[in-house]
C-alpha positions as CSV (number, residue, x, y, z in Angstrom):
1,M,-45.8,45.1,92.9
2,S,-44.2,44.7,89.5
3,T,-47.1,42.6,88.3
4,D,-49.6,45.3,89.5
5,R,-47.6,47.9,87.6
6,A,-47.5,45.7,84.4
7,Q,-51.3,45.2,84.7
8,G,-51.8,48.9,85.2
9,R,-49.7,49.7,82.1
10,G,-51.7,47.1,80.1
11,R,-55.0,48.7,81.2
12,L,-53.7,52.1,80.2
13,R,-52.7,50.9,76.8
14,V,-56.2,49.4,76.2
15,R,-57.8,52.6,77.4
16,W,-55.6,54.7,75.1
17,F,-56.4,52.4,72.1
18,L,-60.2,52.7,72.7
19,R,-60.0,56.4,73.4
20,E,-57.9,57.5,70.4
21,P,-56.9,54.8,67.8
22,G,-54.6,56.4,65.2
23,P,-55.4,57.0,61.5
24,G,-52.8,54.4,60.5
25,F,-54.3,51.7,62.6
26,L,-57.9,52.3,61.4
27,T,-56.7,52.5,57.8
28,A,-54.9,49.2,58.1
29,A,-57.8,47.5,59.8
30,A,-60.1,48.7,57.0
31,D,-57.7,47.1,54.4
32,D,-59.0,43.6,55.4
33,D,-62.5,44.2,53.9
34,P,-64.8,41.5,52.5
35,S,-63.3,41.9,49.0
36,N,-59.9,41.1,50.5
37,I,-61.3,38.2,52.4
38,A,-62.7,36.9,49.1
39,T,-59.3,37.3,47.5
40,Y,-57.4,35.6,50.2
41,S,-59.9,32.8,50.4
42,Q,-59.8,32.3,46.6
43,V,-56.0,32.2,46.6
44,G,-55.8,29.8,49.5
45,A,-58.5,27.5,48.1
46,Q,-56.9,27.4,44.6
47,L,-53.2,27.6,45.4
48,H,-53.1,26.3,49.0
49,Y,-50.1,27.7,50.8
50,R,-48.1,28.7,47.7
51,L,-48.6,32.5,48.0
52,V,-48.5,33.0,51.8
53,W,-45.1,34.6,51.3
54,T,-46.8,37.6,49.6
55,L,-48.2,38.8,52.9
56,W,-44.8,39.6,54.4
57,F,-43.4,40.7,51.1
58,F,-46.0,43.4,50.5
59,Y,-46.0,44.5,54.1
60,P,-43.0,47.0,53.9
61,L,-44.3,48.3,50.6
62,V,-47.9,49.1,51.7
63,A,-46.6,50.5,55.0
64,A,-44.1,52.8,53.3
65,V,-46.8,54.0,50.9
66,Q,-49.3,54.8,53.7
67,D,-46.5,56.4,55.7
68,A,-45.6,58.7,52.8
69,C,-49.3,59.7,52.4
70,A,-49.6,60.5,56.1
71,R,-46.3,62.4,56.2
72,L,-47.3,64.5,53.2
73,A,-50.6,65.4,54.9
74,Q,-49.0,66.2,58.2
75,A,-46.4,68.5,56.5
76,T,-48.9,70.3,54.3
77,G,-52.1,70.2,56.4
78,Q,-53.9,69.0,53.3
79,G,-55.2,65.7,52.1
80,L,-54.0,63.8,49.0
81,A,-56.4,65.2,46.5
82,A,-55.7,68.8,47.6
83,N,-51.9,68.2,47.2
84,L,-52.4,66.6,43.8
85,R,-54.5,69.5,42.6
86,R,-52.1,72.1,43.9
87,H,-48.9,70.6,42.4
88,Y,-50.2,68.9,39.2
89,G,-53.3,70.8,38.3
90,A,-57.1,70.4,38.5
91,G,-57.3,68.2,35.4
92,V,-54.9,65.5,36.6
93,A,-56.4,65.6,40.1
94,C,-60.0,65.4,38.8
95,A,-59.3,62.4,36.5
96,L,-57.7,60.5,39.4
97,V,-60.6,61.4,41.8
98,V,-63.2,60.3,39.3
99,S,-61.5,57.0,38.9
100,L,-61.2,56.6,42.7
101,L,-64.9,57.3,43.1
102,A,-65.9,54.7,40.5
103,A,-63.7,52.0,42.2
104,N,-64.9,53.0,45.7
105,V,-68.6,52.7,44.8
106,I,-68.1,49.3,43.2
107,N,-66.1,48.2,46.2
108,I,-68.8,49.5,48.6
109,A,-71.4,47.6,46.6
110,A,-69.4,44.4,46.8
111,D,-68.8,44.8,50.5
112,L,-72.5,45.5,51.3
113,L,-73.3,42.4,49.3
114,A,-70.8,40.4,51.3
115,I,-71.9,41.5,54.8
116,G,-75.6,41.2,53.8
117,G,-74.9,37.7,52.7
118,A,-73.0,36.9,55.9
119,A,-75.9,38.2,58.0
120,R,-78.2,36.0,55.9
121,L,-76.1,33.0,56.7
122,L,-76.3,33.7,60.4
123,F,-79.9,34.7,60.8
124,G,-81.7,33.8,57.6
125,G,-83.9,36.3,55.6
126,R,-83.1,38.4,52.5
127,R,-79.6,39.6,51.8
128,I,-80.7,43.0,50.3
129,V,-82.6,43.8,53.4
130,Y,-79.5,43.3,55.6
131,A,-77.4,45.2,53.1
132,A,-79.9,48.2,53.3
133,A,-80.0,48.0,57.1
134,F,-76.2,48.1,57.3
135,A,-76.0,51.0,54.8
136,V,-78.4,53.0,57.0
137,L,-76.4,52.1,60.1
138,I,-73.1,53.1,58.5
139,I,-74.4,56.4,57.3
140,T,-76.0,57.2,60.6
141,L,-72.9,56.5,62.6
142,E,-70.4,58.2,60.3
143,V,-72.5,61.3,59.8
144,W,-74.2,61.8,63.2
145,V,-71.9,60.4,65.8
146,P,-69.0,62.6,66.9
147,Y,-65.8,61.2,65.3
148,R,-63.9,60.7,68.5
149,R,-66.7,58.5,69.7
150,Y,-67.1,56.9,66.3
151,A,-63.4,56.1,66.1
152,R,-63.8,54.0,69.3
153,V,-66.6,52.1,67.5
154,L,-64.3,51.4,64.6
155,A,-61.5,50.3,67.1
156,V,-63.9,47.8,68.7
157,L,-65.0,46.6,65.2
158,S,-61.3,46.0,64.4
159,L,-61.2,43.3,67.0
160,S,-63.5,41.3,64.7
161,L,-60.3,40.6,62.7
162,L,-59.2,38.3,65.5
163,A,-62.0,36.0,64.3
164,Y,-59.8,34.8,61.5
165,V,-57.0,33.9,63.9
166,A,-59.5,31.8,65.8
167,T,-60.7,30.0,62.7
168,A,-57.2,29.2,61.7
169,F,-56.5,27.4,65.0
170,A,-59.9,25.7,64.9
171,V,-59.1,23.8,61.7
172,D,-56.3,21.4,60.7
173,V,-53.7,23.7,59.1
174,D,-50.5,22.2,57.8
175,W,-48.3,24.7,59.5
176,H,-45.1,23.0,58.2
177,A,-46.3,23.6,54.6
178,A,-47.4,27.2,55.5
179,W,-44.0,28.1,57.0
180,R,-42.1,26.4,54.1
181,H,-44.0,28.6,51.6
182,M,-43.0,31.8,53.5
183,V,-39.9,31.7,51.2
184,P,-40.7,33.8,48.1
185,Q,-41.1,31.7,44.9
186,W,-42.1,33.2,41.5
187,P,-45.6,31.7,40.8
188,S,-45.9,29.4,37.8
189,G,-49.1,29.2,35.8
190,H,-51.8,31.7,35.0
191,A,-53.8,31.2,38.2
192,A,-50.8,31.8,40.4
193,V,-49.7,34.9,38.5
194,M,-53.2,36.3,38.7
195,G,-53.4,35.4,42.4
196,L,-50.3,37.4,43.0
197,V,-51.7,40.3,41.0
198,A,-55.0,40.2,42.9
199,I,-53.2,40.2,46.3
200,A,-51.2,43.3,45.2
201,G,-54.3,45.1,44.1
202,T,-56.2,44.4,47.3
203,T,-53.3,45.2,49.5
204,I,-52.2,48.5,48.0
205,S,-55.5,50.3,47.4
206,P,-56.0,54.0,46.5
207,Y,-58.8,54.6,48.9
208,L,-56.5,53.8,51.8
209,F,-54.1,56.6,50.6
210,F,-56.9,59.2,50.7
211,W,-58.5,57.9,53.9
212,Q,-55.3,58.1,56.0
213,A,-54.1,61.4,54.5
214,G,-57.5,63.0,55.1
215,Q,-57.5,61.9,58.7
216,E,-53.9,63.1,59.2
217,A,-54.7,66.5,57.7
218,E,-57.7,66.8,60.0
219,R,-55.4,66.1,63.0
220,V,-53.2,69.0,61.9
221,H,-56.1,71.4,61.9
222,E,-57.4,70.2,65.2
223,G,-54.0,70.2,67.0
224,A,-51.8,72.6,65.1
225,P,-48.6,70.8,66.3
226,S,-45.4,72.9,66.9
227,S,-42.8,73.0,64.1
228,C,-39.9,72.6,66.6
229,P,-37.6,69.7,65.8
230,A,-38.6,67.7,68.9
231,S,-42.3,68.0,67.9
232,V,-41.6,67.0,64.3
233,R,-39.6,64.0,65.5
234,S,-42.4,63.0,67.8
235,E,-45.0,63.3,65.0
236,R,-42.8,61.2,62.6
237,R,-42.5,58.5,65.2
238,R,-46.2,58.5,65.9
239,I,-47.1,58.2,62.2
240,S,-44.6,55.5,61.5
241,A,-45.5,53.4,64.6
242,D,-49.2,53.8,64.0
243,T,-48.9,52.8,60.3
244,Y,-46.3,50.0,60.5
245,L,-48.0,48.3,63.5
246,G,-51.4,48.6,61.9
247,M,-50.3,47.2,58.6
248,A,-48.5,44.4,60.3
249,L,-51.8,43.4,61.9
250,S,-53.6,43.6,58.5
251,Q,-51.1,41.4,56.8
252,I,-51.1,38.9,59.7
253,I,-54.9,38.6,59.5
254,G,-54.5,38.0,55.7
255,F,-52.1,35.2,56.4
256,F,-54.6,33.5,58.7
257,I,-57.4,33.8,56.2
258,M,-55.3,32.3,53.5
259,V,-54.1,29.3,55.5
260,T,-57.7,28.7,56.8
261,A,-58.9,28.5,53.2
262,A,-56.0,26.3,52.2
263,A,-56.6,23.9,55.1
264,T,-60.4,23.6,54.5
265,L,-61.5,24.6,51.0
266,G,-58.3,23.7,49.2
267,A,-57.8,20.5,51.0
268,H,-61.2,19.3,50.0
269,G,-60.9,20.3,46.3
270,M,-63.1,23.4,46.5
271,D,-60.7,25.5,44.5
272,H,-63.3,28.0,43.2
273,V,-64.6,30.7,45.6
274,D,-66.7,33.5,44.1
275,T,-67.4,35.5,47.2
276,A,-66.4,35.8,50.9
277,E,-70.0,34.6,51.7
278,Q,-69.4,31.4,49.7
279,A,-66.1,30.9,51.6
280,A,-67.9,31.2,54.9
281,R,-70.7,28.9,53.8
282,A,-68.3,26.2,52.7
283,L,-66.6,26.2,56.1
284,A,-69.7,24.8,57.9
285,P,-69.5,21.2,56.7
286,L,-65.7,21.2,56.5
287,A,-64.7,22.8,59.8
288,G,-67.8,22.8,61.9
289,R,-70.5,25.4,62.7
290,F,-68.3,27.3,65.3
291,T,-65.7,28.1,62.6
292,F,-68.4,29.1,60.1
293,V,-70.1,31.4,62.6
294,V,-66.9,33.1,63.7
295,F,-65.8,33.6,60.1
296,A,-69.2,35.1,59.2
297,I,-69.2,37.4,62.2
298,G,-65.7,38.6,61.3
299,M,-66.9,39.4,57.8
300,V,-69.7,41.6,59.1
301,G,-67.3,43.4,61.4
302,T,-64.7,44.0,58.7
303,G,-67.4,45.3,56.3
304,L,-68.7,47.7,58.9
305,L,-65.1,48.9,59.3
306,S,-64.1,49.2,55.7
307,I,-67.2,50.8,54.1
308,P,-66.9,53.9,56.2
309,A,-63.3,54.2,55.0
310,L,-64.3,53.8,51.4
311,A,-67.0,56.4,51.7
312,G,-64.8,58.7,53.8
313,A,-62.0,58.5,51.2
314,S,-64.4,59.5,48.5
315,A,-65.7,62.4,50.5
316,Y,-62.3,63.7,51.4
317,A,-61.2,63.5,47.8
318,L,-64.3,65.4,46.6
319,A,-64.1,68.0,49.3
320,E,-60.4,68.7,48.6
321,M,-61.1,68.9,44.9
322,F,-63.8,71.5,45.2
323,G,-62.7,73.3,48.3
324,W,-65.5,72.2,50.6
325,R,-65.2,72.3,54.3
326,S,-64.5,68.7,55.4
327,G,-63.6,66.7,58.4
328,L,-65.2,64.0,60.5
329,G,-64.6,66.1,63.5
330,L,-67.1,68.7,62.2
331,P,-70.8,68.5,62.9
332,P,-73.0,67.8,59.8
333,A,-74.1,71.4,59.6
334,G,-70.5,72.5,59.5
335,A,-69.6,70.4,56.5
336,P,-72.9,69.5,54.7
337,R,-71.5,68.6,51.3
338,F,-68.7,66.5,52.8
339,Y,-71.3,64.4,54.7
340,L,-73.6,64.3,51.8
341,A,-70.8,62.8,49.7
342,I,-70.4,60.1,52.4
343,A,-74.1,59.2,52.4
344,L,-74.3,59.2,48.5
345,S,-71.3,57.0,48.2
346,V,-72.9,54.3,50.5
347,L,-76.3,54.7,48.8
348,C,-74.9,54.4,45.3
349,G,-73.1,51.2,46.4
350,L,-76.4,50.0,47.8
351,M,-78.3,50.7,44.6
352,L,-75.7,48.7,42.6
353,N,-76.8,45.7,44.7
354,G,-80.2,46.0,43.0
355,I,-78.6,45.3,39.6
356,P,-78.2,41.6,38.8
357,V,-74.4,41.4,38.5
358,D,-72.0,38.7,39.4
359,A,-70.3,39.6,42.7
360,M,-66.9,38.3,41.7
361,R,-67.1,40.2,38.5
362,A,-67.8,43.4,40.5
363,L,-64.8,42.7,42.7
364,Y,-62.7,42.0,39.7
365,L,-63.7,45.3,38.0
366,S,-63.0,47.1,41.2
367,A,-59.5,45.5,41.4
368,V,-58.8,46.6,37.8
369,L,-59.8,50.2,38.5
370,N,-57.9,50.2,41.7
371,G,-54.8,48.9,40.0
372,L,-55.0,51.4,37.1
373,V,-55.6,54.4,39.3
374,A,-53.1,53.4,42.0
375,V,-50.1,53.7,39.6
376,P,-50.3,57.4,38.8
377,I,-51.4,58.3,42.3
378,L,-48.4,56.4,43.7
379,A,-45.9,58.0,41.2
380,L,-47.2,61.5,41.8
381,T,-47.4,61.1,45.6
382,A,-43.9,59.6,45.7
383,R,-42.5,62.7,43.9
384,L,-44.2,65.1,46.4
385,A,-43.3,63.1,49.5
386,E,-39.6,63.0,48.7
387,R,-39.3,66.8,48.0
388,P,-38.2,68.8,51.0
389,A,-39.7,71.9,49.5
390,V,-43.1,70.2,49.8
391,A,-42.9,67.8,52.7
392,G,-40.2,69.7,54.7
393,A,-39.0,67.8,57.7
394,F,-41.5,65.0,56.9
395,A,-39.9,64.2,53.5
396,S,-39.4,60.5,52.9
397,T,-36.1,58.8,53.8
398,S,-34.0,57.1,51.1
399,L,-35.3,53.7,52.2
400,Q,-38.9,54.9,52.2
401,R,-38.5,56.4,48.7
402,A,-37.1,53.1,47.4
403,L,-40.0,51.1,48.9
404,V,-42.6,53.5,47.5
405,W,-41.1,53.4,44.0
406,L,-40.8,49.6,44.1
407,A,-44.5,49.5,45.1
408,T,-45.3,51.8,42.1
409,A,-43.4,49.6,39.7
410,L,-45.1,46.4,41.0
411,M,-48.5,48.0,40.8
412,A,-47.8,49.1,37.2
413,C,-47.0,45.5,36.3
414,A,-50.1,44.3,38.2
415,A,-52.3,46.8,36.4
416,L,-51.0,45.7,33.0
417,L,-51.6,42.0,33.8
418,L,-55.1,42.7,35.1
419,L,-56.0,44.8,32.1
420,G,-54.6,42.2,29.7
421,D,-56.5,39.5,31.5
422,S,-59.8,41.5,31.5
423,V,-59.7,41.9,27.7
424,G,-58.5,38.3,27.1
425,L,-55.0,39.0,26.0
């Protein structure tokens, strides 16, 4: 009888997950996009297991940042751009949103390039044709499919992240070395320092702030939760559980990608990986076709998961800046400019694929922009999230404030290092 009850609870949890995955979980799953896969693969190939400790080190920082963004949206019923404009002025908010849009379009372009390349590896043909087909599919689903149904599609796509767990156990990983390097060590050498900076930039990304905050604000307008203490406590627990569990999954997947690259590419002296597609291609002769296929399928799934978040974050930011009606729960006719912004973000990214540009350079430029824009957004959001006059009962705790400000300081250092490296200092 107890076994039947346990199986019943398990089925209920699966049905709940597929019916209504939370904003925090979907945001965290989108964090492992093809550009992150390329970063983790490059770091693993070049530095082997030396930086695996960064995955757990950055976990509480990124989770606290996302939690603060979600709490602020829940307290105010507004997304991040709207809060920045209201409290710091249109000029400041506009400058940050423009920077966000530029970084997001470049990131979308790089992700379309990656999933188009992964599809080409699996089926042959032309990469740009696959990229265009995926762009049309993403726009169609995000604009025309009701969001509750679309969220289930994203939840299913998030299961593609498990492909990277499978690849790690299909290759000969030196688990002793991996666990030994879970102890933090300051990296020595330019490559190690830049690897640390790259991981920080890909983990704590501005589009994630706007995406989760926008979805939380939408939940407020849909549900209008009670302001009674019990309801507030329940919402705080929901936001924290959703965010911290989701981000834990994201970082665990990053760990498996890094150790896979270290055990295959790094162990065979292939210490230079330009793209996630190149990482997948290199796995075929080293780890067998099964591993290569699983890795490539996972890349397509993560791209289809992350590009809607990038485009959605841009649309939320623009709508909040200009006061447009917004929300994925609305039909296209109810928020035409919001959905047009989603479509244009994806199409602009697709058009960039027609320009002959080095994919790794595009990802690097996106990382620089993300690093630069993340610092002021983090600092301004931290100030708002810790003020009871703004966030009310959802104001950050002392521990959360410390973690968010530590993330801000680390991102400032990362931005300076990236900027210095990009100009050859």
